[in-house]
Every structure is written in C-alpha cells, then in structure tokens.
N, CA, C, O and the ligand as a Tripos MOL2 file, in Angstrom:
@<TRIPOS>MOLECULE
protein
  225   223    57     0     0
PROTEIN
NO_CHARGES

@<TRIPOS>ATOM
      1 N           0.8010   -1.0810   -0.0120 N.3       1 MET1
      2 CA          0.0400   -0.0360    0.0000 C.3       1 MET1
      3 C           0.9170    1.2220    0.0310 C.2       1 MET1
      4 O           1.8780    1.2850    0.7990 O.2       1 MET1
      5 N           0.5900    2.2340   -0.8070 N.am      2 SER2
      6 CA          1.3070    3.4090   -0.8410 C.3       2 SER2
      7 C           0.4390    4.5370   -0.5700 C.2       2 SER2
      8 O          -0.6650    4.5890   -1.1120 O.2       2 SER2
      9 N           0.8710    5.5260    0.2880 N.am      3 ILE3
     10 CA          0.2470    6.7210    0.6010 C.3       3 ILE3
     11 C           0.8610    7.9400    0.2150 C.2       3 ILE3
     12 O           1.9910    8.2090    0.6230 O.2       3 ILE3
     13 N           0.2520    8.6790   -0.5060 N.am      4 SER4
     14 CA          0.8540    9.9420   -0.8480 C.3       4 SER4
     15 C           0.5850   11.0840    0.2820 C.2       4 SER4
     16 O          -0.3000   10.9240    1.1230 O.2       4 SER4
     17 N           1.2670   12.0520    0.2550 N.am      5 MET5
     18 CA          1.0020   13.2230    1.2840 C.3       5 MET5
     19 C          -0.3610   13.8850    0.9700 C.2       5 MET5
     20 O          -1.0880   14.2860    1.8780 O.2       5 MET5
     21 N          -0.6790   13.9860   -0.2920 N.am      6 ASP6
     22 CA         -2.0980   14.4690   -0.6460 C.3       6 ASP6
     23 C          -3.1340   13.6100   -0.1000 C.2       6 ASP6
     24 O          -4.2390   14.1260    0.0670 O.2       6 ASP6
     25 N          -2.9730   12.4040    0.2030 N.am      7 ASP7
     26 CA         -4.0720   11.5040    0.8470 C.3       7 ASP7
     27 C          -4.1890   11.8780    2.2950 C.2       7 ASP7
     28 O          -5.2660   11.7350    2.8730 O.2       7 ASP7
     29 N          -3.0260   12.3980    2.9660 N.am      8 LEU8
     30 CA         -3.0940   12.6960    4.3340 C.3       8 LEU8
     31 C          -3.3680   14.0610    4.7420 C.2       8 LEU8
     32 O          -3.9320   14.2290    5.8240 O.2       8 LEU8
     33 N          -3.0410   15.0840    4.0120 N.am      9 GLU9
     34 CA         -3.2120   16.3770    4.2190 C.3       9 GLU9
     35 C          -3.5120   17.2110    3.1030 C.2       9 GLU9
     36 O          -2.9660   16.9310    2.0350 O.2       9 GLU9
     37 N          -4.3040   18.2130    3.1620 N.am     10 LEU10
     38 CA         -4.6620   19.2170    2.2630 C.3      10 LEU10
     39 C          -4.1820   20.5040    2.6160 C.2      10 LEU10
     40 O          -4.0540   20.8480    3.7910 O.2      10 LEU10
     41 N          -3.8620   21.3590    1.4760 N.am     11 SER11
     42 CA         -3.4640   22.6470    1.8110 C.3      11 SER11
     43 C          -4.7540   23.3960    2.3380 C.2      11 SER11
     44 O          -5.8420   23.2450    1.7830 O.2      11 SER11
     45 N          -4.5870   24.1490    3.3570 N.am     12 CYS12
     46 CA         -5.7680   24.7180    4.0620 C.3      12 CYS12
     47 C          -6.4750   25.6860    3.0700 C.2      12 CYS12
     48 O          -5.8360   26.4900    2.3920 O.2      12 CYS12
     49 N          -7.8240   25.5660    3.0210 N.am     13 TRP13
     50 CA         -8.6080   26.4250    2.0940 C.3      13 TRP13
     51 C          -8.8670   27.7260    2.8180 C.2      13 TRP13
     52 O          -9.0520   28.7490    2.1590 O.2      13 TRP13
     53 N          -8.8900   27.7420    4.1970 N.am     14 GLU14
     54 CA         -9.2090   28.9790    4.8200 C.3      14 GLU14
     55 C          -8.2110   30.1120    4.6750 C.2      14 GLU14
     56 O          -8.5040   31.2910    4.4780 O.2      14 GLU14
     57 N          -6.9830   29.5940    4.7980 N.am     15 CYS15
     58 CA         -5.7700   30.5660    4.6850 C.3      15 CYS15
     59 C          -4.9470   30.4260    3.4950 C.2      15 CYS15
     60 O          -3.9390   31.0890    3.2470 O.2      15 CYS15
     61 N          -5.5210   29.3980    2.6940 N.am     16 GLU16
     62 CA         -4.7610   29.1130    1.1740 C.3      16 GLU16
     63 C          -3.3570   28.7250    1.5890 C.2      16 GLU16
     64 O          -2.4220   29.2440    0.9810 O.2      16 GLU16
     65 N          -3.1090   27.8310    2.5990 N.am     17 GLY17
     66 CA         -1.8460   27.3410    2.9160 C.3      17 GLY17
     67 C          -0.8150   28.2420    3.7040 C.2      17 GLY17
     68 O           0.2940   27.8510    4.0690 O.2      17 GLY17
     69 N          -1.2850   29.3810    3.8940 N.am     18 GLN18
     70 CA         -0.3170   30.3470    4.5220 C.3      18 GLN18
     71 C          -0.2100   30.3180    5.9560 C.2      18 GLN18
     72 O           0.7240   30.8690    6.5370 O.2      18 GLN18
     73 N          -1.2080   29.6430    6.6010 N.am     19 GLY19
     74 CA         -1.1240   29.4460    8.0780 C.3      19 GLY19
     75 C          -1.5210   30.7380    8.8700 C.2      19 GLY19
     76 O          -1.6930   30.6450   10.0860 O.2      19 GLY19
     77 N          -1.6670   31.8830    8.2630 N.am     20 VAL20
     78 CA         -2.1180   33.0210    8.8350 C.3      20 VAL20
     79 C          -3.1540   33.7850    8.0520 C.2      20 VAL20
     80 O          -3.1530   33.7520    6.8210 O.2      20 VAL20
     81 N          -4.0410   34.4760    8.7480 N.am     21 LEU21
     82 CA         -5.0900   35.2070    8.3640 C.3      21 LEU21
     83 C          -4.9780   36.5860    8.8670 C.2      21 LEU21
     84 O          -4.3770   36.8440    9.9100 O.2      21 LEU21
     85 N          -5.6360   37.6000    8.0280 N.am     22 LEU22
     86 CA         -5.5560   38.9450    8.4590 C.3      22 LEU22
     87 C          -6.9280   39.0750    9.2250 C.2      22 LEU22
     88 O          -7.9330   38.5300    8.7690 O.2      22 LEU22
     89 N          -6.9570   39.7800   10.3580 N.am     23 ASN23
     90 CA         -8.1820   40.1010   11.1000 C.3      23 ASN23
     91 C          -8.6950   41.5390   10.5940 C.2      23 ASN23
     92 O          -8.1330   42.1490    9.6840 O.2      23 ASN23
     93 N          -9.6730   41.9510   11.1910 N.am     24 GLU24
     94 CA        -10.3190   43.1830   10.8390 C.3      24 GLU24
     95 C          -9.2500   44.4610   10.9590 C.2      24 GLU24
     96 O          -9.3040   45.4800   10.2700 O.2      24 GLU24
     97 N          -8.3660   44.1980   11.8900 N.am     25 GLU25
     98 CA         -7.3240   45.2700   12.0100 C.3      25 GLU25
     99 C          -6.1270   45.0850   11.0520 C.2      25 GLU25
    100 O          -5.1340   45.8100   11.1100 O.2      25 GLU25
    101 N          -6.2700   44.0980   10.1870 N.am     26 LYS26
    102 CA         -5.2310   43.8070    9.2570 C.3      26 LYS26
    103 C          -3.9490   43.2920    9.8520 C.2      26 LYS26
    104 O          -2.8480   43.4100    9.3150 O.2      26 LYS26
    105 N          -4.2080   42.6600   11.1050 N.am     27 GLU27
    106 CA         -3.0250   41.9420   11.8320 C.3      27 GLU27
    107 C          -3.0750   40.3950   11.4070 C.2      27 GLU27
    108 O          -4.0930   39.7590   11.1350 O.2      27 GLU27
    109 N          -1.8590   39.9700   11.4110 N.am     28 LYS28
    110 CA         -1.7140   38.4930   10.9530 C.3      28 LYS28
    111 C          -2.0810   37.6930   12.3380 C.2      28 LYS28
    112 O          -1.5930   37.9950   13.4270 O.2      28 LYS28
    113 N          -2.9080   36.7480   12.1540 N.am     29 ILE29
    114 CA         -3.3090   35.8810   13.2640 C.3      29 ILE29
    115 C          -3.2360   34.4020   12.7190 C.2      29 ILE29
    116 O          -3.4770   34.0820   11.5550 O.2      29 ILE29
    117 N          -2.8940   33.6120   13.6610 N.am     30 ALA30
    118 CA         -2.7970   32.1590   13.2280 C.3      30 ALA30
    119 C          -4.1780   31.6610   12.7260 C.2      30 ALA30
    120 O          -5.2210   31.9750   13.3010 O.2      30 ALA30
    121 N          -4.1340   30.8810   11.6410 N.am     31 CYS31
    122 CA         -5.4100   30.3690   11.1850 C.3      31 CYS31
    123 C          -5.8340   29.3200   12.0720 C.2      31 CYS31
    124 O          -5.1120   28.3540   12.3180 O.2      31 CYS31
    125 N          -7.1270   29.4970   12.6210 N.am     32 SER32
    126 CA         -7.7560   28.6170   13.4270 C.3      32 SER32
    127 C          -8.1580   27.1840   12.8620 C.2      32 SER32
    128 O          -8.2980   26.1960   13.5820 O.2      32 SER32
    129 N          -8.3240   27.1990   11.5030 N.am     33 LYS33
    130 CA         -8.6170   26.0470   10.8070 C.3      33 LYS33
    131 C          -7.5250   25.0070   10.8540 C.2      33 LYS33
    132 O          -7.8070   23.8320   11.0880 O.2      33 LYS33
    133 N          -6.2840   25.4070   10.6380 N.am     34 CYS34
    134 CA         -5.1720   24.5420   10.4920 C.3      34 CYS34
    135 C          -4.2130   24.6780   11.6090 C.2      34 CYS34
    136 O          -3.1930   23.9920   11.6910 O.2      34 CYS34
    137 N          -4.6000   25.6750   12.5590 N.am     35 ASP35
    138 CA         -3.7070   25.9740   13.6670 C.3      35 ASP35
    139 C          -2.3420   26.5450   13.2630 C.2      35 ASP35
    140 O          -1.3230   26.3210   13.9150 O.2      35 ASP35
    141 N          -2.3760   27.3050   12.1350 N.am     36 GLY36
    142 CA         -1.1370   27.8950   11.7290 C.3      36 GLY36
    143 C          -0.2490   27.0730   10.8400 C.2      36 GLY36
    144 O           0.7720   27.5660   10.3620 O.2      36 GLY36
    145 N          -0.5950   25.8840   10.6160 N.am     37 LYS37
    146 CA          0.2210   25.0000    9.9880 C.3      37 LYS37
    147 C           0.0610   25.0610    8.3950 C.2      37 LYS37
    148 O           0.9360   24.5790    7.6760 O.2      37 LYS37
    149 N          -0.9750   25.6120    7.9150 N.am     38 GLY38
    150 CA         -1.2190   25.6480    6.4670 C.3      38 GLY38
    151 C          -1.7590   24.5070    5.7920 C.2      38 GLY38
    152 O          -2.1480   24.5350    4.6250 O.2      38 GLY38
    153 N          -1.7810   23.3860    6.6260 N.am     39 THR39
    154 CA         -2.3800   22.2580    6.0350 C.3      39 THR39
    155 C          -3.3350   21.6390    7.0510 C.2      39 THR39
    156 O          -3.2230   21.8120    8.2650 O.2      39 THR39
    157 N          -4.3870   20.8240    6.4020 N.am     40 VAL40
    158 CA         -5.3570   20.2770    7.2080 C.3      40 VAL40
    159 C          -5.3900   18.7620    6.9380 C.2      40 VAL40
    160 O          -5.3780   18.3290    5.7860 O.2      40 VAL40
    161 N          -5.4320   17.9480    8.0460 N.am     41 LEU41
    162 CA         -5.4870   16.5150    7.8300 C.3      41 LEU41
    163 C          -6.8680   16.0220    7.1360 C.2      41 LEU41
    164 O          -7.9570   16.5380    7.3890 O.2      41 LEU41
    165 N          -6.6910   15.0520    6.3110 N.am     42 THR42
    166 CA         -7.8850   14.4900    5.6940 C.3      42 THR42
    167 C          -8.2520   13.3650    6.7040 C.2      42 THR42
    168 O          -7.5390   13.1000    7.6720 O.2      42 THR42
    169 N          -9.4500   12.7030    6.4020 N.am     43 ALA43
    170 CA         -9.7710   11.7040    7.3040 C.3      43 ALA43
    171 C          -8.7870   10.5750    7.3150 C.2      43 ALA43
    172 O          -8.6460    9.9250    8.3510 O.2      43 ALA43
    173 N          -8.0960   10.2940    6.2400 N.am     44 GLN44
    174 CA         -7.0350    9.3310    6.1740 C.3      44 GLN44
    175 C          -5.8970    9.7470    7.0330 C.2      44 GLN44
    176 O          -5.3210    8.9250    7.7440 O.2      44 GLN44
    177 N          -5.5230   11.1210    6.9850 N.am     45 GLY45
    178 CA         -4.4000   11.5810    7.7300 C.3      45 GLY45
    179 C          -4.6590   11.4950    9.2560 C.2      45 GLY45
    180 O          -3.7500   11.2420   10.0470 O.2      45 GLY45
    181 N          -6.0090   11.7300    9.6540 N.am     46 GLN46
    182 CA         -6.3830   11.6010   10.9610 C.3      46 GLN46
    183 C          -6.2910   10.1550   11.6070 C.2      46 GLN46
    184 O          -5.8750    9.9310   12.7430 O.2      46 GLN46
    185 N          -6.7320    9.2410   10.7300 N.am     47 THR47
    186 CA         -6.6030    7.7710   10.9870 C.3      47 THR47
    187 C          -5.1250    7.5240   11.3700 C.2      47 THR47
    188 O          -4.8210    7.0560   12.4670 O.2      47 THR47
    189 N          -4.1820    7.8680   10.3860 N.am     48 LEU48
    190 CA         -2.9780    7.5310   10.4840 C.3      48 LEU48
    191 C          -2.4070    8.2320   11.8940 C.2      48 LEU48
    192 O          -1.7480    7.5640   12.6900 O.2      48 LEU48
    193 N          -2.6690    9.3960   12.0860 N.am     49 LEU49
    194 CA         -2.2300   10.0740   13.4130 C.3      49 LEU49
    195 C          -2.5160    9.3580   14.5960 C.2      49 LEU49
    196 O          -1.7130    9.1580   15.5080 O.2      49 LEU49
    197 N          -3.9150    8.9070   14.5390 N.am     50 HIS50
    198 CA         -4.3830    8.1630   15.8270 C.3      50 HIS50
    199 C          -3.5660    6.8700   15.8750 C.2      50 HIS50
    200 O          -3.1490    6.5270   16.9820 O.2      50 HIS50
    201 N          -3.2920    6.1270   14.8320 N.am     51 PHE51
    202 CA         -2.5610    4.9520   14.7920 C.3      51 PHE51
    203 C          -1.1330    5.1980   15.3590 C.2      51 PHE51
    204 O          -0.5980    4.3590   16.0830 O.2      51 PHE51
    205 N          -0.5740    6.2790   15.0420 N.am     52 ILE52
    206 CA          0.7510    6.5280   15.4040 C.3      52 ILE52
    207 C           0.8560    6.8820   16.9310 C.2      52 ILE52
    208 O           1.7500    6.4330   17.6480 O.2      52 ILE52
    209 N          -0.1110    7.7060   17.3520 N.am     53 LYS53
    210 CA         -0.2080    8.0670   18.7860 C.3      53 LYS53
    211 C          -0.3780    6.7470   19.7050 C.2      53 LYS53
    212 O           0.1910    6.5780   20.7830 O.2      53 LYS53
    213 N          -1.1750    5.9360   19.1430 N.am     54 LYS54
    214 CA         -1.5310    4.7250   19.8110 C.3      54 LYS54
    215 C          -0.3120    3.9700   20.1880 C.2      54 LYS54
    216 O          -0.1840    3.3750   21.2580 O.2      54 LYS54
    217 N           0.5730    4.0310   19.2460 N.am     55 HIS55
    218 CA          1.7210    2.9840   19.3250 C.3      55 HIS55
    219 C           3.0010    3.7560   19.6560 C.2      55 HIS55
    220 O           4.0820    3.1700   19.5920 O.2      55 HIS55
    221 N           2.9310    4.9800   19.9890 N.am     56 LEU56
    222 CA          4.1620    5.8310   20.4830 C.3      56 LEU56
    223 C           4.4340    5.3910   21.9970 C.2      56 LEU56
    224 O           5.3530    5.9060   22.6340 O.2      56 LEU56
    225 ZN         -5.4430   27.5740    7.6970 Zn       57 ZN57
@<TRIPOS>BOND
     1     1     2 1
     2     2     3 1
     3     3     4 2
     4     3     5 am
     5     5     6 1
     6     6     7 1
     7     7     8 2
     8     7     9 am
     9     9    10 1
    10    10    11 1
    11    11    12 2
    12    11    13 am
    13    13    14 1
    14    14    15 1
    15    15    16 2
    16    15    17 am
    17    17    18 1
    18    18    19 1
    19    19    20 2
    20    19    21 am
    21    21    22 1
    22    22    23 1
    23    23    24 2
    24    23    25 am
    25    25    26 1
    26    26    27 1
    27    27    28 2
    28    27    29 am
    29    29    30 1
    30    30    31 1
    31    31    32 2
    32    31    33 am
    33    33    34 1
    34    34    35 1
    35    35    36 2
    36    35    37 am
    37    37    38 1
    38    38    39 1
    39    39    40 2
    40    39    41 am
    41    41    42 1
    42    42    43 1
    43    43    44 2
    44    43    45 am
    45    45    46 1
    46    46    47 1
    47    47    48 2
    48    47    49 am
    49    49    50 1
    50    50    51 1
    51    51    52 2
    52    51    53 am
    53    53    54 1
    54    54    55 1
    55    55    56 2
    56    55    57 am
    57    57    58 1
    58    58    59 1
    59    59    60 2
    60    59    61 am
    61    61    62 1
    62    62    63 1
    63    63    64 2
    64    63    65 am
    65    65    66 1
    66    66    67 1
    67    67    68 2
    68    67    69 am
    69    69    70 1
    70    70    71 1
    71    71    72 2
    72    71    73 am
    73    73    74 1
    74    74    75 1
    75    75    76 2
    76    75    77 am
    77    77    78 1
    78    78    79 1
    79    79    80 2
    80    79    81 am
    81    81    82 1
    82    82    83 1
    83    83    84 2
    84    83    85 am
    85    85    86 1
    86    86    87 1
    87    87    88 2
    88    87    89 am
    89    89    90 1
    90    90    91 1
    91    91    92 2
    92    91    93 am
    93    93    94 1
    94    94    95 1
    95    95    96 2
    96    95    97 am
    97    97    98 1
    98    98    99 1
    99    99   100 2
   100    99   101 am
   101   101   102 1
   102   102   103 1
   103   103   104 2
   104   103   105 am
   105   105   106 1
   106   106   107 1
   107   107   108 2
   108   107   109 am
   109   109   110 1
   110   110   111 1
   111   111   112 2
   112   111   113 am
   113   113   114 1
   114   114   115 1
   115   115   116 2
   116   115   117 am
   117   117   118 1
   118   118   119 1
   119   119   120 2
   120   119   121 am
   121   121   122 1
   122   122   123 1
   123   123   124 2
   124   123   125 am
   125   125   126 1
   126   126   127 1
   127   127   128 2
   128   127   129 am
   129   129   130 1
   130   130   131 1
   131   131   132 2
   132   131   133 am
   133   133   134 1
   134   134   135 1
   135   135   136 2
   136   135   137 am
   137   137   138 1
   138   138   139 1
   139   139   140 2
   140   139   141 am
   141   141   142 1
   142   142   143 1
   143   143   144 2
   144   143   145 am
   145   145   146 1
   146   146   147 1
   147   147   148 2
   148   147   149 am
   149   149   150 1
   150   150   151 1
   151   151   152 2
   152   151   153 am
   153   153   154 1
   154   154   155 1
   155   155   156 2
   156   155   157 am
   157   157   158 1
   158   158   159 1
   159   159   160 2
   160   159   161 am
   161   161   162 1
   162   162   163 1
   163   163   164 2
   164   163   165 am
   165   165   166 1
   166   166   167 1
   167   167   168 2
   168   167   169 am
   169   169   170 1
   170   170   171 1
   171   171   172 2
   172   171   173 am
   173   173   174 1
   174   174   175 1
   175   175   176 2
   176   175   177 am
   177   177   178 1
   178   178   179 1
   179   179   180 2
   180   179   181 am
   181   181   182 1
   182   182   183 1
   183   183   184 2
   184   183   185 am
   185   185   186 1
   186   186   187 1
   187   187   188 2
   188   187   189 am
   189   189   190 1
   190   190   191 1
   191   191   192 2
   192   191   193 am
   193   193   194 1
   194   194   195 1
   195   195   196 2
   196   195   197 am
   197   197   198 1
   198   198   199 1
   199   199   200 2
   200   199   201 am
   201   201   202 1
   202   202   203 1
   203   203   204 2
   204   203   205 am
   205   205   206 1
   206   206   207 1
   207   207   208 2
   208   207   209 am
   209   209   210 1
   210   210   211 1
   211   211   212 2
   212   211   213 am
   213   213   214 1
   214   214   215 1
   215   215   216 2
   216   215   217 am
   217   217   218 1
   218   218   219 1
   219   219   220 2
   220   219   221 am
   221   221   222 1
   222   222   223 1
   223   223   224 2
@<TRIPOS>SUBSTRUCTURE
     1 MET1         2 RESIDUE 1 A MET
     2 SER2         6 RESIDUE 1 A SER
     3 ILE3        10 RESIDUE 1 A ILE
     4 SER4        14 RESIDUE 1 A SER
     5 MET5        18 RESIDUE 1 A MET
     6 ASP6        22 RESIDUE 1 A ASP
     7 ASP7        26 RESIDUE 1 A ASP
     8 LEU8        30 RESIDUE 1 A LEU
     9 GLU9        34 RESIDUE 1 A GLU
    10 LEU10       38 RESIDUE 1 A LEU
    11 SER11       42 RESIDUE 1 A SER
    12 CYS12       46 RESIDUE 1 A CYS
    13 TRP13       50 RESIDUE 1 A TRP
    14 GLU14       54 RESIDUE 1 A GLU
    15 CYS15       58 RESIDUE 1 A CYS
    16 GLU16       62 RESIDUE 1 A GLU
    17 GLY17       66 RESIDUE 1 A GLY
    18 GLN18       70 RESIDUE 1 A GLN
    19 GLY19       74 RESIDUE 1 A GLY
    20 VAL20       78 RESIDUE 1 A VAL
    21 LEU21       82 RESIDUE 1 A LEU
    22 LEU22       86 RESIDUE 1 A LEU
    23 ASN23       90 RESIDUE 1 A ASN
    24 GLU24       94 RESIDUE 1 A GLU
    25 GLU25       98 RESIDUE 1 A GLU
    26 LYS26      102 RESIDUE 1 A LYS
    27 GLU27      106 RESIDUE 1 A GLU
    28 LYS28      110 RESIDUE 1 A LYS
    29 ILE29      114 RESIDUE 1 A ILE
    30 ALA30      118 RESIDUE 1 A ALA
    31 CYS31      122 RESIDUE 1 A CYS
    32 SER32      126 RESIDUE 1 A SER
    33 LYS33      130 RESIDUE 1 A LYS
    34 CYS34      134 RESIDUE 1 A CYS
    35 ASP35      138 RESIDUE 1 A ASP
    36 GLY36      142 RESIDUE 1 A GLY
    37 LYS37      146 RESIDUE 1 A LYS
    38 GLY38      150 RESIDUE 1 A GLY
    39 THR39      154 RESIDUE 1 A THR
    40 VAL40      158 RESIDUE 1 A VAL
    41 LEU41      162 RESIDUE 1 A LEU
    42 THR42      166 RESIDUE 1 A THR
    43 ALA43      170 RESIDUE 1 A ALA
    44 GLN44      174 RESIDUE 1 A GLN
    45 GLY45      178 RESIDUE 1 A GLY
    46 GLN46      182 RESIDUE 1 A GLN
    47 THR47      186 RESIDUE 1 A THR
    48 LEU48      190 RESIDUE 1 A LEU
    49 LEU49      194 RESIDUE 1 A LEU
    50 HIS50      198 RESIDUE 1 A HIS
    51 PHE51      202 RESIDUE 1 A PHE
    52 ILE52      206 RESIDUE 1 A ILE
    53 LYS53      210 RESIDUE 1 A LYS
    54 LYS54      214 RESIDUE 1 A LYS
    55 HIS55      218 RESIDUE 1 A HIS
    56 LEU56      222 RESIDUE 1 A LEU
    57 ZN57       225 GROUP 0 **** ****
C-alpha cells in the first residue's frame, strides 16, 4: 500500500496554505482552521495520526 502526502493532508482552504489570516485590523493571526500549519488533515491523515499516537 502506498500513501501520498495528498491523501493525508490538504492545503488549508481557509488561509490558502499560509497558516495566517488577517483580522479586521489587518493584523496577522494564526489560522484557527489549521492551527497555523497551513495544512489540514484528511480523514485518512487523522486515522494515521491516531494509529501513530496509539503506538508511541
Ligand atoms: Zn489555515
């Protein structure tokens, strides 16, 4: 079985992968959708993450 990164995470659509958003005062704030990472886990990515945490 092969998994590509695209199966595990997607570029965040909220901040367009930047990890930051501008608030009303035009200040940069960490994107709450992706926690500032710029990527969002897919369902498959979350499954893998849970699997890894379980075995750490
Ligand atoms: Zn984001």
